[in-house]
C-alpha positions as CSV (number, residue, x, y, z in Angstrom):
1,M,-36.4,4.2,4.7
2,K,-39.2,4.5,7.3
3,I,-39.1,2.1,10.4
4,L,-42.1,1.6,12.7
5,L,-41.1,0.3,16.1
6,V,-43.8,-1.3,18.2
7,S,-43.1,-1.6,21.9
8,P,-46.1,-2.5,24.2
9,Y,-43.9,-2.5,27.4
10,H,-41.9,0.6,26.8
11,G,-39.6,1.1,29.8
12,G,-36.3,0.0,31.2
13,S,-34.0,-1.7,28.7
14,H,-36.7,-1.8,26.0
15,R,-37.1,1.9,26.1
16,A,-33.3,2.6,26.2
17,W,-32.9,0.3,23.2
18,A,-35.7,2.0,21.2
19,E,-34.6,5.5,21.9
20,G,-30.9,4.7,21.3
21,L,-31.8,3.2,17.9
22,Q,-34.1,6.1,17.0
23,R,-31.4,8.6,17.8
24,H,-28.6,6.9,15.9
25,S,-30.3,5.2,12.9
26,R,-29.9,7.0,9.6
27,H,-33.5,6.1,8.9
28,D,-36.7,7.8,9.9
29,M,-38.1,5.8,12.9
30,E,-41.5,6.3,14.5
31,C,-42.4,4.5,17.8
32,L,-45.8,3.1,18.7
33,T,-45.7,2.3,22.5
34,L,-47.6,1.6,25.7
35,P,-46.3,2.2,29.3
36,D,-44.2,-0.5,31.1
37,R,-46.8,-1.8,33.5
38,F,-49.1,-4.9,33.7
39,W,-46.7,-7.0,31.6
40,K,-49.1,-9.9,31.3
41,W,-51.9,-7.7,30.0
42,R,-49.5,-6.1,27.6
43,M,-48.7,-9.6,26.1
44,H,-52.5,-10.3,25.9
45,G,-54.1,-7.0,24.9
46,G,-51.2,-4.7,23.8
47,A,-51.4,-6.1,20.3
48,V,-55.1,-5.1,20.0
49,T,-54.6,-1.6,21.4
50,L,-51.6,-0.9,19.2
51,A,-53.1,-2.4,16.1
52,N,-56.1,-0.1,16.5
53,R,-53.8,2.9,16.9
54,F,-51.8,1.8,13.9
55,L,-54.9,1.6,11.8
56,A,-56.4,4.9,13.1
57,E,-53.3,7.1,13.4
58,L,-50.6,6.1,11.1
59,I,-50.7,8.0,7.8
60,E,-47.5,7.0,6.1
61,M,-46.8,3.3,5.7
62,P,-43.5,2.1,7.1
63,D,-41.0,0.1,5.0
64,V,-40.4,-2.3,7.8
65,L,-42.0,-3.0,11.2
66,L,-39.8,-3.7,14.2
67,A,-41.5,-5.2,17.2
68,T,-40.3,-6.2,20.7
69,D,-40.9,-9.7,22.2
70,M,-43.6,-8.3,24.5
71,L,-45.9,-7.9,21.4
72,D,-48.2,-10.7,20.3
73,L,-47.1,-10.1,16.7
74,S,-49.5,-12.7,15.2
75,T,-52.5,-10.9,16.6
76,F,-51.2,-7.5,15.6
77,A,-50.5,-8.7,12.1
78,A,-53.9,-10.3,11.8
79,L,-55.7,-7.1,12.9
80,A,-53.6,-4.8,10.7
81,R,-53.2,-7.1,7.7
82,H,-55.2,-4.9,5.3
83,K,-53.0,-1.9,5.9
84,L,-49.7,-3.7,6.5
85,G,-49.8,-5.6,3.2
86,R,-46.3,-7.0,2.5
87,V,-44.4,-4.8,5.0
88,P,-41.7,-7.1,6.4
89,L,-42.0,-7.9,10.1
90,V,-39.0,-8.1,12.5
91,L,-39.2,-9.4,16.1
92,Y,-36.5,-8.3,18.5
93,M,-36.0,-10.7,21.5
94,H,-35.0,-8.7,24.5
95,E,-36.1,-11.6,26.6
96,N,-38.5,-14.6,26.3
97,Q,-41.1,-16.2,28.5
98,L,-39.8,-19.8,28.0
99,T,-36.4,-19.6,29.6
100,Y,-36.9,-16.6,32.0
101,P,-36.1,-18.0,35.4
102,L,-38.8,-18.3,38.1
103,P,-38.2,-18.0,41.9
104,E,-37.9,-21.3,43.8
105,D,-40.5,-20.5,46.4
106,G,-43.4,-20.1,44.0
107,E,-44.9,-17.4,46.2
108,T,-43.1,-14.4,44.6
109,G,-42.3,-13.3,41.1
110,P,-44.3,-13.2,37.9
111,M,-46.0,-16.7,38.2
112,R,-47.0,-16.5,41.9
113,R,-50.7,-16.9,40.9
114,Q,-49.8,-20.1,39.2
115,L,-48.0,-21.2,42.4
116,G,-44.6,-21.0,40.7
117,E,-45.6,-23.0,37.6
118,R,-44.7,-21.4,34.3
119,D,-47.8,-20.1,32.4
120,Q,-47.0,-21.6,29.0
121,H,-49.4,-19.2,27.2
122,Y,-46.8,-16.4,27.3
123,A,-44.1,-18.7,25.9
124,F,-46.5,-19.6,23.1
125,V,-47.1,-15.9,22.4
126,N,-43.3,-15.6,21.8
127,Y,-43.3,-18.7,19.6
128,A,-46.3,-17.6,17.5
129,S,-44.8,-14.1,17.1
130,M,-41.5,-15.7,15.9
131,L,-43.5,-17.8,13.4
132,T,-45.2,-14.6,12.1
133,A,-42.0,-12.6,11.8
134,D,-39.9,-12.5,8.6
135,L,-36.7,-12.0,10.8
136,V,-36.1,-12.7,14.4
137,L,-33.2,-10.9,16.2
138,F,-31.8,-12.0,19.6
139,N,-29.8,-9.6,21.7
140,S,-27.1,-12.2,22.5
141,Q,-25.8,-15.6,21.4
142,Y,-26.6,-17.0,24.9
143,H,-30.2,-15.9,24.6
144,H,-30.5,-17.4,21.1
145,D,-28.9,-20.7,22.1
146,S,-30.8,-21.1,25.4
147,F,-34.1,-20.4,23.8
148,F,-33.7,-23.0,21.0
149,A,-32.3,-25.5,23.5
150,A,-35.6,-25.2,25.5
151,L,-38.0,-25.0,22.5
152,P,-38.2,-28.7,21.6
153,N,-39.3,-29.8,25.1
154,F,-41.9,-26.9,25.2
155,L,-43.5,-28.1,22.0
156,K,-43.3,-31.8,23.0
157,H,-45.5,-31.2,26.0
158,F,-48.5,-30.5,23.8
159,P,-50.6,-33.6,23.1
160,E,-50.3,-33.8,19.3
161,Y,-49.3,-31.9,16.2
162,N,-46.3,-30.6,18.1
163,E,-44.9,-28.8,15.0
164,L,-41.3,-29.6,15.8
165,G,-40.5,-29.0,12.2
166,T,-41.0,-25.3,12.7
167,I,-37.9,-25.2,14.9
168,D,-35.6,-25.4,11.9
169,D,-37.6,-22.7,10.1
170,L,-37.3,-20.4,13.1
171,Q,-33.5,-21.0,13.4
172,Q,-33.0,-20.2,9.7
173,K,-34.6,-16.8,10.2
174,S,-33.0,-16.0,13.6
175,E,-29.8,-14.0,14.1
176,V,-28.0,-12.2,16.9
177,L,-27.7,-8.4,16.9
178,P,-26.7,-6.9,20.3
179,V,-28.3,-3.9,22.0
180,G,-26.5,-0.6,21.6
181,V,-25.4,1.3,24.7
182,D,-25.5,5.1,24.9
183,F,-22.0,5.6,26.4
184,G,-22.3,9.3,25.4
185,R,-24.9,10.0,28.0
186,L,-22.6,8.8,30.7
187,A,-19.8,11.2,29.7
188,T,-19.2,13.7,32.5
189,D,-16.7,16.3,33.7
190,Y,-16.7,14.7,37.1
191,Q,-13.3,13.4,38.1
192,P,-13.1,11.0,41.0
193,P,-10.3,11.8,43.4
194,T,-7.1,10.0,42.5
195,A,-6.1,9.7,46.2
196,S,-8.8,9.3,48.8
197,N,-9.0,8.1,52.4
198,Q,-12.4,6.6,51.6
199,P,-12.9,2.9,51.0
200,P,-13.5,1.8,47.4
201,L,-17.1,2.1,46.2
202,I,-19.0,-1.0,45.0
203,V,-22.1,-0.3,42.8
204,W,-25.2,-2.4,42.3
205,N,-27.0,-1.0,39.3
206,Q,-29.4,-3.7,38.4
207,R,-33.1,-4.2,39.0
208,W,-34.1,-5.0,42.7
209,E,-35.7,-8.3,41.8
210,Y,-35.2,-12.0,42.5
211,D,-33.7,-12.9,39.2
212,K,-30.7,-10.7,39.9
213,N,-30.0,-12.9,42.9
214,P,-29.4,-10.2,45.5
215,E,-29.1,-12.8,48.3
216,A,-25.7,-14.1,46.9
217,F,-24.5,-10.5,46.4
218,F,-25.2,-9.5,50.0
219,A,-23.9,-12.8,51.4
220,A,-20.5,-12.1,49.8
221,L,-20.5,-8.5,51.2
222,Y,-21.4,-9.7,54.7
223,E,-18.5,-12.1,54.6
224,L,-16.1,-9.4,53.6
225,A,-17.5,-6.9,56.1
226,D,-17.2,-9.5,58.9
227,A,-13.6,-10.1,57.9
228,G,-12.9,-6.3,58.3
229,V,-12.5,-5.6,54.6
230,L,-13.5,-1.9,54.0
231,F,-15.8,-0.8,51.2
232,R,-18.7,1.6,50.4
233,L,-21.8,0.5,48.6
234,A,-24.2,2.3,46.2
235,L,-27.5,0.4,45.6
236,C,-29.0,1.8,42.4
237,G,-31.4,0.2,39.9
238,Q,-35.1,0.2,39.3
239,Q,-37.6,-1.3,41.7
240,Y,-40.9,-2.7,40.5
241,G,-43.5,-3.3,43.1
242,Q,-42.4,-4.8,46.5
243,R,-38.6,-5.2,46.8
244,P,-37.2,-8.5,48.0
245,S,-36.8,-8.6,51.8
246,T,-33.1,-9.3,51.5
247,F,-32.7,-5.6,50.6
248,D,-34.2,-4.6,53.9
249,T,-31.8,-6.8,55.8
250,A,-28.9,-5.4,53.9
251,L,-29.9,-1.8,54.6
252,S,-29.7,-2.6,58.2
253,R,-26.6,-4.8,58.3
254,L,-24.5,-2.6,55.9
255,S,-25.9,0.8,57.0
256,T,-22.5,2.2,57.7
257,Q,-21.2,1.2,54.2
258,I,-24.1,2.3,52.1
259,V,-23.9,5.8,50.5
260,H,-26.9,5.6,48.1
261,V,-30.2,3.7,48.0
262,G,-32.7,3.6,45.2
263,Y,-33.1,4.6,41.6
264,A,-30.5,7.2,40.7
265,E,-31.4,10.1,38.4
266,A,-29.1,10.7,35.4
267,G,-26.7,13.0,37.0
268,V,-26.3,11.0,40.2
269,Y,-26.1,7.8,38.2
270,R,-23.2,9.1,36.1
271,R,-21.3,10.3,39.2
272,L,-21.8,7.0,41.0
273,L,-20.6,5.0,38.1
274,W,-17.5,7.1,37.6
275,E,-16.8,7.1,41.3
276,A,-17.3,3.4,41.7
277,A,-14.3,1.1,41.7
278,F,-16.3,-2.1,41.1
279,T,-19.6,-3.4,39.9
280,V,-20.9,-6.9,40.8
281,S,-23.5,-9.2,39.4
282,T,-24.8,-12.4,40.9
283,A,-27.7,-12.7,38.4
284,H,-29.6,-15.9,37.7
285,H,-30.9,-14.1,34.5
286,E,-29.2,-11.9,32.0
287,F,-30.0,-12.1,28.3
288,F,-27.8,-9.1,27.6
289,G,-26.6,-6.7,30.3
290,I,-26.9,-3.0,29.5
291,S,-26.4,-1.8,33.1
292,I,-23.2,-3.8,33.4
293,L,-21.8,-2.4,30.2
294,E,-22.7,1.1,31.3
295,A,-20.6,0.6,34.5
296,I,-17.7,-0.9,32.5
297,G,-17.8,2.0,30.1
298,C,-17.2,4.3,33.1
299,Q,-14.1,2.3,34.0
300,T,-15.7,0.4,36.7
301,F,-14.1,-3.1,37.2
302,P,-16.7,-5.9,36.8
303,I,-17.0,-9.0,38.9
304,L,-19.5,-11.3,37.1
305,P,-20.6,-15.0,37.0
306,H,-19.1,-17.1,34.3
307,R,-22.5,-17.9,32.8
308,L,-25.4,-16.3,30.9
309,S,-24.4,-13.5,28.5
310,Y,-21.4,-12.3,30.5
311,P,-18.7,-14.3,28.7
312,E,-19.8,-12.7,25.5
313,L,-19.6,-9.1,26.9
314,I,-16.2,-9.6,28.6
315,P,-13.2,-10.1,26.2
316,E,-11.6,-13.5,26.8
317,P,-8.3,-12.2,28.1
318,Y,-10.1,-10.7,31.1
319,H,-12.2,-13.8,32.0
320,W,-9.8,-15.2,34.5
321,R,-10.0,-12.1,36.7
322,C,-13.6,-10.9,36.1
323,L,-15.6,-14.0,35.9
324,Y,-16.2,-16.4,38.8
325,E,-17.6,-20.0,38.9
326,N,-19.2,-20.1,42.3
327,E,-19.8,-18.1,45.5
328,G,-16.3,-18.8,46.8
329,G,-14.9,-17.4,43.5
330,L,-17.1,-14.3,43.9
331,V,-15.7,-13.6,47.4
332,Q,-12.2,-14.4,46.3
333,R,-12.4,-11.9,43.4
334,L,-14.0,-9.3,45.5
335,R,-11.3,-9.6,48.1
336,W,-8.6,-9.3,45.4
337,A,-10.2,-6.3,43.8
338,L,-10.7,-4.5,47.1
339,T,-7.1,-5.0,48.1
340,H,-5.5,-4.5,44.6
341,E,-7.2,-1.2,43.5
342,A,-4.4,0.0,41.2
343,E,-4.3,-3.3,39.2
344,A,-8.1,-3.4,39.0
345,R,-8.2,0.2,37.8
346,E,-5.7,-0.5,35.0
347,M,-7.8,-3.5,33.9
348,A,-11.0,-1.4,34.1
349,A,-9.5,1.2,31.8
350,G,-8.7,-1.5,29.2
351,L,-12.2,-3.0,29.5
352,A,-13.8,0.4,29.0
353,T,-12.1,0.7,25.7
354,A,-13.0,-2.9,24.7
355,V,-16.7,-2.5,25.2
356,Q,-16.9,0.6,23.0
357,I,-17.9,-1.9,20.2
358,Y,-21.4,-1.8,21.8
359,D,-21.6,2.0,21.5
360,W,-24.7,3.0,19.5
361,P,-22.7,4.8,16.8
362,H,-21.1,1.5,16.1
363,I,-24.2,-0.7,16.5
364,A,-26.9,1.4,14.8
365,P,-25.3,1.0,11.3
366,Q,-25.6,-2.8,11.8
367,Y,-29.3,-2.5,12.4
368,D,-29.7,-0.2,9.4
369,A,-27.8,-2.5,7.1
370,R,-29.8,-5.6,8.2
371,L,-33.2,-3.9,7.9
372,E,-32.3,-2.5,4.5
373,K,-31.3,-5.9,3.3
374,L,-34.6,-7.4,4.5
375,V,-36.6,-4.7,2.8
376,E,-34.7,-5.2,-0.4
377,Q,-35.3,-9.0,-0.3
378,S,-39.0,-8.5,0.5
379,S,-39.5,-6.2,-2.5
380,K,-38.3,-8.8,-5.0
């Protein structure tokens, strides 16, 4: 079977997902992509550019087309309809523009030109793309449920013909299929020292953006540092545009604890994850959580909020120790972890085994089977 994957914002988790599926699927997969910049223009014009390339360049027709949520699938399908014919269309929802959180100040983030007001057009692109698709896949149950909880109010704000009846139709063709994680690329011969005089290492390996709530993360570290609790800190993760000012403050206040700053290339990233004792999230937004799973797969103990997709990723028996309810709970768990390293290491080893269910060799066959079933149904 031949799969065409269309990804107009091809970077970060979108690219990791596409390349992981391409490597591990038993089917032939070709990618039609654009670079990960100017995300708003990608949602406007990416469909036109990629449809033109599809019509001009693609010789062999795919059996199924798999697109990411950044594509205006309705526009792409309309422009390519003569060539596409009855090829089934699948939309993969890495994220959505209806429930993606916006910063409180209205002066930063993706809607600053709208003074912090959500531009409903981009949410409508997601909605219209879902209507166009034959199958919609969400990367987590949390993502699925939060989107459909918000969709009725989104449609009700239009003046008439709200099309609320389409919600049931969309739910009927929506399913959850998680992202695969390439744990194999994180394998290394590096062995962290079993006994060290150095304080334990905490790693931040998420994007340097407001939706990851770095303010709460650093506030917890300041409290521990002021109390004399020892730790080292690696600040990894990608930075898009100007970083939040809270990072500049942290680089000054925690300068003696920080051992790495900025995006880490593959070899450095592997070493930091294996050396790290703990990874922490304070995110306001996480529809899945590839970077957290990567850290857990390297036996790094996670301390995460009890919300978003995290309760799905962490097996229930570990919730009491890994997941916190509020900022006080975050500090409490961090303090426990930093003073009970052996216990935390033992739990981290168990978690590393548990999250292997997200390894691509386990996940890719699930994609293959679901797409095969869709193609079979479409051919009848």
